[in-house]
ROZAGU-601288 format. One record per residue: x, y, z of N, C-alpha, C, O, CB in turn. Coordinates in steps of 0.001 Angstrom, whole numbers, plus 500000, padded with zeros to 6 digits. Glycine has a CB too. Layout:
XYZXYZXYZXYZXYZ ...
END
This chain:
817770742739222468818672743892222462819336744030223827818688743851224858817908745193222094 820627744349223831821345744489225097820859745743225808820964746844225266822883744547224868 820327745585227017819824746705227790820903747175228762821669746373229296818532746317228545 820950748478228980821909749039229913821288749040231299820422749862231596822337750468229491 821729748124232144821167747961233482821963748698234542821725748500235734821093746502233834 822882749525234149823774750176235105823136751384235774822279752056235199825046750597234417 823569751643236992823187752869237685823976754035237087824957753805236380823441752749239226 823571755286237356824359756422236853825828756369237291826724756712236520823739757727237328 826063755940238530827448755855239015828220754784238250829383754981237898827476755550240530 827567753648237994828227752596237217828478753049235783829514752741235196827381751315237224 827520753782235229827697754292233858828947755171233781829742755047232850826442755097233401 829114756064234769830282756954234774831577756165234921832568756467234256830165757984235906 831575755150235795832774754328235961833059753521234701834216753323234330832620753390237164 832004753061234050832186752327232806832779753194231712833590752728230912830872751755232345 832375754461231678832931755383230689834413755618230945835211755657230009832174756716230709 834781755776232219836201755946232546836986754702232165838103754802231658836384756251234046 836409753530232405837053752265232020837292752233230522838378751867230072836192751055232447 836295752611229752836418752591228295837483753572227807838282753240226932835075752919227650 837490754774228371838486755758227947839898755268228248840814755471227450838237757107228637 840071754626229394841406754117229723841794752970228798842956752855228408841460753653231186 840839752131228448841162751015227549841560751533226171842376750913225489839963750052227428 840998752652225763841404753257224495842805753862224613843629753727223708840388754337224061 843056754512225712844360755153225935845478754112225980846613754398225601844344755968227247 845153752903226444846165751860226612846819751440225298847828750734225311845548750657227268 846263751860224176846880751569222884848045752496222568848801752239221631845848751666221789 848197753556223326849153754602222972850337754625223942850198754308225123848460755968222955 851495755003223419852732754993224210852638755886225438853269755601226456853903755433223352 851863756960225358851743757868226500851147757165227721851346757605228853850883759075226124 850420756078227487849860755337228620850963754717229468850798754569230679848903754246228126 852072754358228858853192753796229613853816754855230510854206754567231642854251753215228661 853910756074230008854433757171230820853556757390232040854054757536233156854529758463229994 852247757413231822851289757546232927851427756392233912851435756601235126849852757606232389 851536755169233382851568753984234232852843753898235059852832753319236145851425752741233388 853940754464234566855187754430235342855035755183236660855726754877237632856344755031234527 854152756146236699853924756890237945853041756094238906853247756133240119853278758257237645 852069755381238367851110754673239211851499753224239475851262752710240568849750754716238577 852089752567238497852451751148238612853876750936238107854080750230237119851455750255237817 854852751530238763856222751501238230856779750092238058857582749857237155857133752282239137 856369749151238905856901747795238793856367747066237567856996746128237077856570747004240041 855206747494237070854571746773235988854954747211234594854590746557233617853142746884236129 855687748315234485856007748882233171857404748454232750858333748442233557855900750425233194 857540748106231484858838747635231010859894748732231062859592749920230953858717747103229593 861148748297231233862289749202231317863502748465230760863386747347230258862540749684232796 864659749100230853865882748441230382866213747193231202866980746341230753867055749417230434 865629747083232417865888745932233274864939744766233001865161743660233495865781746342234721 863902744998232231862882743980232004863453742795231239864108742961230210861696744572231246 863196741599231756863633740365231096862508739702230310862756738972229349864180739390232123 861275739958230722860127739343230065858894740198230309858696740726231403859901737896230573 858071740326229281856757740965229397855701739873229323855706739059228399856536742047228273 854791739855230300853604739005230230852415739950230247852132740583231264853544737949231424 851730740042229140850714741088228990849611740607228062849884740179226941851340742394228449 848375740673228519847241740290227696846015741101228035846017741900228971846948738823227855 844975740889227269843690741508227566843216741008228929843585739917229362842639741192226454 842399741814229596841894741454230916841201740103230919840587739702229930840943742512231412 841309739401232055840635738122232276841101737047231307840320736186230903839140738297232156 842367737097230936842922736131229987844064735341230596845000734959229892843400736839228731 843998735088231906845016734320232638846305735100232829847374734504232965845314733026231913 846219736428232843847399737240233126847946736961234524849150736777234703847066738723232982 847059736931235503847510736748236881848061735345237088849116735180237701846363737015237863 847363734333236586847878732967236748849242732828236096850158732258236688846901731942236147 849386733342234886850647733150234166851798733891234834852908733363234892850505733613232723 851565735100235339852660735828235981853061735193237305854248735031237587852266737281236206 852071734833238116852385734239239418853017732861239237854026732552239871851114734134240288 852430732036238379852978730697238160854386730777237573855280730035237980852060729885237229 854573731681236617855905731835236033856923732200237108857970731561237210855890732906234929 856627733209237903857608733687238879857889732644239947859030732509240391857121734973239531 856863731900240370857099730896241411857952729741240910858524729007241715855777730364241934 858048729565239603858833728450239067860286728809238773861074727938238403858191727942237814 860651730084238934862025730496238621862932730362239838862535730740240940862047731941238110 864139729835239663865057729708240798865537731054241330865865731179242510866249728877240399 865576732061240459865921733421240847864875734370240264864309734080239210867359733800240362 864608735493240925863580736412240409863890736854238975865034737149238632863463737646241321 862855736890238162862948737380236789862184738690236710861023738768237113862388736333235762 862835739709236194862201741034236143861107741038235082861379740990233882863251742143235845 859852741096235558858690741055234688858041742432234566858020743210235520857680740041235206 857517742714233385856569743812233176855229743149232890855154742224232081857018744789231989 854163743619233555852921742852233501851733743673233991851890744718234622853052741580234331 850539743169233680849277743631234246848882745068233915848098745668234651849337743490235696 849400745631232836848851746910232397847635746698231513846808747599231373849910747723231651 847516745523230916846459745229229934846496746267228822845464746782228392845054745206230611 847705746561228370847922747645227420848653747152226182849774746655226290848706748776228075 848044747277225008848779746955223780850076747738223667851051747239223105847913747228222564 850103748958224193851312749782224111852504749087224745853631749244224276851082751130224783 852275748323225801853382747617226467853932746506225566855146746317225489852912747021227822 853059745783224897853479744713223989854217745298222792855245744767222370852263743887223516 853697746380222253854332747035221105855717747550221480856666747418220707853455748194220587 855828748139222671857130748636223129858116747489223301859290747624222953856980749405224452 857651746363223835858528745199223989859042744720222630860214744371222491857785744056224707 858164744706221640858569744290220293859646745209219738860614744744219136857361744270219350 859482746513219939860466747473219431861793747357220175862854747579219592859927748900219549 861737747006221477862948746926222289863604745551222219864697745361222753862627747262223729 862958744597221571863519743248221487863414742475222787864215741573223034864954743318221071 862442742809223620862230742112224884861217740998224667860155741253224099861747743092225993 861502739772225096860540738685224926859196739036225561859144739646226629861087737389225534 858123738649224900856782738937225411855899737709225254855791737141224167856158740150224680 855272737311226351854269736264226340852905736932226427852639737693227357854486735249227510 852043736646225459850720737266225405849663736176225551849385735464224586850522738060224073 849063736029226740847960735081226870846735735622226123846401736800226248847624734825228372 846078734772225356844882735199224633843722734265224956843893733056225117845143735231223108 842544734860225046841341734117225397840241734455224402840144735593223942840890734434226849 839418733476224069838329733699223128837475734872223589837215735005224785837470732431222978 837031735727222665836330736962223050835075736727223877834789737507224786835963737734221823 834326735683223589833111735426224365833444735250225842832843735893226703832384734179223833 834404734376226127834739734086227519835391735283228202835108735571229365835664732878227596 836265735977227477836945737124228070835970738251228368836018738841229448838049737621227147 835081738561227420834138739671227610833179739387228749832899740268229561833352739935226326 832672738161228817831754737804229903832468737908231248831898738409232217831192736374229700 833705737438231309834454737489232559834722738927233000834675739236234190835770736738232412 835003739801232037835227741216232361833981741833232977834073742548233975835637742001231103 832814741564232391831589742188232899831195741638234265830547742331235049830448741982231914 831581740395234553831318739858235889832210740540236918831747740924237992831540738333235917 833471740686236592834399741307237540834152742793237681834339743359238758835830741068237107 833725743439236582833528744897236578832112745197236083831920745442234892834600745616235676 831120745183236975829722745355236559829441746697235880828404746854235236828823745211237754 830345747658236017830160748938235339830425748856233843830135749800233108831059749975235951 830977747727233386831340747549231982830281746696231286829920745631231785832744746895231852 829784747153230143828817746377229380829532745361228501830737745460228266827935747298228527 828773744384228020829347743418227089829853744112225828830892743738225284828313742346226724 829118745124225363829572745863224187830914746528224443831811746443223605828538746911223782 831070747188225587832343747837225906833470746814226023834580747051225546832221748635227208 833181745678226658834203744648226822834630744081225475835816743845225244833689743527227725 833662743862224586833977743357223256834761744376222440835722744025221756832702742976222524 834350745629222515835076746676221784836519746759222267837435746914221459834378748045221952 836726746658223566838085746704224106838883745485223671840077745591223390838053746793225636 838236744334223615838894743112223152839368743280221707840485742897221362837938741900223268 838513743853220877838871744094219480840049745065219395841024744794218693837660744648218695 839968746182220098841044747185220047842368746577220470843396746801219830840709748388220943 842341745810221549843574745229222077844237744326221045845418744486220738843288744441223360 843480743385220517844080742370219660844376742879218254845347742442217635843175741175219580 843568743781217744843892744366216444845151745216216526845917745287215565842722745207215930 845371745866217674846552746725217823847845745927217800848856746409217290846466747517219117 847831744709218346849079743940218432849257742963217266850314742343217143849119743176219741 848252742819216421848379741897215288849612742156214418850266741200214000847145741985214435 849952743426214130851152743655213300852452743173213947853474743068213269851278745127212988 852425742879215247853628742480215973853600740990216341854360740545217201853780743327217238 852740740242215696852569738828216034853868738046215936854107737149216745851536738203215130 854712738368214963855967737621214783857004737947215856858005737242215980856552737913213412 856775739010216632857746739420217649857324739011219059858023739314220025857948740921217595 856192738330219183855683737930220498855404736437220502855394735791219455854402738723220865 855177735897221694854748734499221790853337734471222354853094734947223463855726733658222683 852414733917221592851019733843221996850777732547222766851157731465222318850085733934220766 850141732672223924849774731497224709848263731396224804847623732286225364850401731555226117 847680730334224272846239730150224355845815729972225809846517729344226601845796728940223512 844668730528226145844169730511227522844176729096228106844660728883229218842754731091227578 843639728133227357843573726763227873844963726171228096845175725415229044842783725878226912 845902726514227228847270726013227398847938726647228608848605725969229390848103726285226138 847751727959228756848367728671229884847839728147231209848597728015232170848108730180229778 846547727848231267845941727461232541846029725972232841845743725554233964844512727876232555 846421725159231854846517723716232110847913723146231894848222722069232405845551722983231231 848768723853231142850120723338230872851061724502230570851643724581229488850106722327229684 851200725395231536852044726573231333853489726188231061854204726912230367851973727487232546 853925725060231601855308724636231374855621724471229902856684724890229443855583723340232097 854703723860229150854908723683227713854921725026227001855685725221226056853821722782227119 854075725958227450854066727310226870855413727982227090855952728607226177852931728169227486 855959727859228292857260728470228597858364727825227765859258728518227278857583728339230102 858308726510227601859311725829226776859267726338225336860306726599224730859088724305226806 858060726474224796857915726974223426858416728414223327859020728797222325856441726887222969 858166729206224360858650730587224378860174730615224427860802731429223750858061731355225581 860768729735225220862231729655225269862813729349223891863811729946223486862673728583226276 862188728421223177862666728067221841862532729248220879863381729450220010861891726856221301 861484730007221037861244731136220136862252732250220357862780732816219400859833731675220323 862524732568221632863357733727221954864789733378222349865604734276222557862723734499223059 865108732085222456866444731708222905866665731980224375867803732184224799867478732434222105 865598731987225166865693732211226602865795730877227332865667729817226719864481733014227111 866022730932228627866179729698229404865379729779230703865868729380231760867671729434229712 864162730288230628863306730352231800862888728940232215862712728065231368862066731231231523 862732728727233511862352727421234026860862727180233819860045727983234271862713727302235511 860491726098233150859058725819232940858336725541234259858904724958235182858883724622231993 857104725957234326856238725686235476855784724235235425855308723768234390855012726646235496 855928723518236540855444722138236624853989722164237066853679722577238184856312721288237610 853105721724236190851677721891236425851133720751237289850298719963236843850921721958235090 851618720676238531851129719672239475850007720285240316849942721507240446852287719147240386 849124719461240891848063719997241749848607720866242881848023721900243207847248718859242332 849708720455243472850282721234244572850777722594244084850518723616244719851435720460245229 851489722605242954851990723884242433850854724810242027850902726013242284852911723648241239 849836724248241396848691725063240987847984725643242207847596726811242203847706724229240146 847814724833243249847169725330244463847991726437245109847431727413245607846953724188245459 849306726297245106850163727351245647849990728654244881849999729735245469851625726918245611 849830728546243558849607729740242738848277730388243105848207731601243301849634729385241232 847218729579243197845900730133243546845903730746244939845250731762245174844825729046243462 846632730136245856846713730692247210847352732082247188846887732996247869847517729751248132 848419732233246404849079733531246329848201734541245591848202735726245927850442733400245634 847454734080244591846529734971243878845466735496244841845171736691244849845861734234242684 844897734616245642843893735044246615844499735983247650843886736977248039843271733830247309 845696735658248084846401736494249059846614737897248497846393738891249189847757735858249445 847035737969247263847251739245246580845960740044246474845956741258246680847834739011245189 844856739357246149843581740041245947843006740605247239842181741517247199842586739096245322 843428740079248380842928740580249662843619741871250110843184742505251071843105739521250726 844675742254249428845415743481249747845843743530251222845452744443251949844559744707249415 846639742556251659847107742579253050848124743703253264848482744423252332847730741219253432 848576743835254502849500744918254839850803744819254062851484745826253868849792744911256326 851161743618253614852418743415252890852175743291251376852946742647250665853138742156253418 851102743911250905850771743837249477851940744259248597852174743668247543849562744708249173 852667745272249024853782745748248208854835744649248017855452744561246956854423746990248853 855038743819249032855998742727248911855508741692247900856311741123247161856237742067250280 854202741443247861853656740516246859853889741080245465854316740357244565852137740265247098 853613742361245283853840742998243981855306742879243570855615742562242421853420744483244024 856197743133244514857616743095244183858084741673243866858943741472243007858436743671245333 857511740688244568857866739301244240857397738942242835858171738403242044857255738327245268 856142739234242517855608738883241201856365739627240103856550739094239010854100739202241123 856797740840240382857531741631239388859005741265239320859720741714238423857393743102239697 859460740452240266860835739958240199861882740856240818863035740844240389861195739729238805 861503741640241826862500742489242490862889741975243871863846742470244468861975743903242610 862148740975244393862548740315245634862343738813245469861637738373244561861736740861246858 862960738034246347862832736583246301861589736135247073860967736923247786864097735910246875 861241734858246915860111734314247673860428734319249169859540734524249996859774732878247199 861694734094249509862083734124250921861858735510251520861449735630252675863556733713251080 862121736541250748861883737906251232860387738189251368859973738912252274862528738931250281 859580737625250474858128737754250619857662737057251890856846737602252634857400737168249389 858173735855252144857799735123253356858182735902254610857454735893255602858463733742253373 859321736570254559859751737381255704858801738553255918858486738901257056861190737896255496 858344739162254822857389740269254939856090739803255572855473740543256339857109740885253565 855671738595255263854455738040255870854601737938257384853693738309258128854139736654255276 855748737435257836855939737190259266855955738487260065855655738489261259857232736426259500 856305739589259406856372740865260115855097741688259973855001742783260527857545741666259614 854117741170259235852878741921259010851963741795260221851928740764260892852154741422257737 851226742864260483850264742872261577848854743016261006848675743507259891850574744017262583 847869742591261769846484742757261341845940741500260697846689740628260257846367743915260380 844603741426260650843937740263260075843879740381258556844021741468257995842522740109260656 843669739249257910843569739221256457842175739677256033841184739111256492843872737803255909 842078740683255173840757741153254735839996740069253987840586739152253415840900742388253848 838652740195254003837818739280253237838013739540251745838408740631251334836326739431253630 837730738520250954837932738617249513836589738596248800835907737571248811838832737471249007 836179739734248163834931739729247393835019738727246248836016738676245529834620741140246844 833967737933246090834004736834245124834231737319243700834918736653242925832718736044245189 833665738469243342833820738932241954835220739440241660835551739692240501832819740027241656 836064739597242699837435740052242504838434738905242481839630739139242306837811741027243588 837975737675242652838880736536242675839429736295241273838665736129240323838163735272243210 840758736276241145841373736087239822841666734618239568842785734249239213842668736908239702 840658733790239750840760732349239519839340731843239322838389732582239576841487731602240718 839169730588238870837819730056238684837049729997239997837639729783241056837882728668238060 835728730187239933834895730079241120833496729641240711833068729886239583834849731419241891 832776728983241643831455728444241336830445729552241063829657729451240122830967727570242480 830460730613241878829475731677241688829676732390240359828709732812239724829552732680242832 830938732527239937831183733186238666830705732328237500830261732852236478832663733503238514 830796731022237654830296730141236601828792730315236419828298730254235294830625728676236924 828059730530237508826617730756237395826332732060236660825423732125235833825963730778238786 827107733097236960826923734378236275827266734255234793826624734886233952827789735466236929 828269733450234472828657733251233080827511732663232270827289733045231121829881732344232993 826794731738232872825669731119232170824586732145231856823984732106230783825081729975233005 824338733061232785823318734079232573823739735075231499822908735542230720823026734808233874 825027735398231459825510736384230487825696735803229097825722736543228113826811736971230957 825826734486229005826055733863227697824908734148226737825138734358225547826239732353227852 823681734157227236822530734450226388822570735893225908822286736169224742821223734178227140 822921736815226802823003738222226411824121738452225403824022739333224549823219739103227639 825182737661225504826302737813224574825863737542223135826403738139222203827450736869224961 824894736650222946824443736282221613823366737219221070822744736918220051823926734873221627 823141738342221733822187739334221239822551739725219805823710740044219540822164740589222162 821591739709218872821893740070217477822541741433217318823293741650216368820639740038216668 822266742352218226822827743690218091824351743677218222825020744621217800822219744620219136 824897742616218804826347742500218980827005741660217888828205741395217949826655741899220335 826222741239216886826721740279215892827961740778215158828948740050215057825633739968214884 827930742009214644829072742537213896830310742630214780831421742327214344828740743914213312 830110743045216007831229743190216933831792741818217302833007741654217407830788743950218202 830917740835217498831388739469217787832234738938216636833283738332216852830192738523218045 831767739173215414832498738676214246833877739312214145834857738631213842831705738946212969 833955740604214396835238741296214332836173740807215438837365740610215203835033742816214441 835632740612216644836445740122217759836951738707217479838114738396217735835633740148219071 836080737860216957836488736488216646837577736463215578838512735666215655835282735667216182 837451737343214578838446737369213498839813737787214020840825737183213665838000738321212380 839849738814214858841129739269215419841737738193216303842945737959216268840941740571216223 840909737547217087841392736478217970841989735332217155843083734860217466840246735953218863 841287734880216116841779733760215308843084734100214609843988733269214529840738733355214278 843179735320214105844411735714213408845590735740214373846695735328214019844240737095212742 845359736221215582846459736304216540846809734923217092847982734565217202846096737257217689 845783734160217435846019732871218087846490731795217119847331730967217467844764732409218776 845945731806215896846191730691214974846761731116213634847082730266212803844924729942214743 846893732421213407847401732891212130846395732759211014846771732781209842848638732151211772 845102732618211352844063732473210309843902733761209504843078733819208592842710732084210945 
END
């Protein structure tokens, strides 16, 4: 049986996390998010939405996509909100939705956010994907493995679907390393963090981001390992420990529901 190992403070934070994940299904969440994350919410200027459940290559896909464009593309991203995808479908804005198998996504969420239980992560995974299933024909689904190993092909397929002409990402070791470097840089929250956000969202060029770096003062903060939005050795060890807990019989019904929603969205099963 899955035991709750959280402290009272973690329990309270986990409850807030769950309530927000439920709210993210509703349009009012976009209104709230425009005040806190104005660059990430879609608008009349948005050219593309990249939005998926947490820990599903959202950061890699947004950073890699933006670094491959000759000119900034106005992106809406990183709300982890079905409401954003649904709004894009209604507005006719192209949307790329990275999807990841529920086991891997839920385990990754609990590693990054220890206040969240596997049950909460799975429930949120189900809510997210069931909410967007009715809009499957209006979005482009990118499988996690495809997004992280051949994003260029995903972008090409998206262009064919929507009639867009975005530049595909060239998945070379050098380009991938540049993406991971910027992801790590972003996660450290340096003094020029706002410039990184604006670059990823498509409101400034890479040259303007580089200029912001040169004018920044202060040392680069350390990066906590559990906050790294890329693969890491220590996280792989934690994944192995959580995999056994994921197979707890008490989670069987929830696993089945999550798997069904994932298969229908990813493969049309």
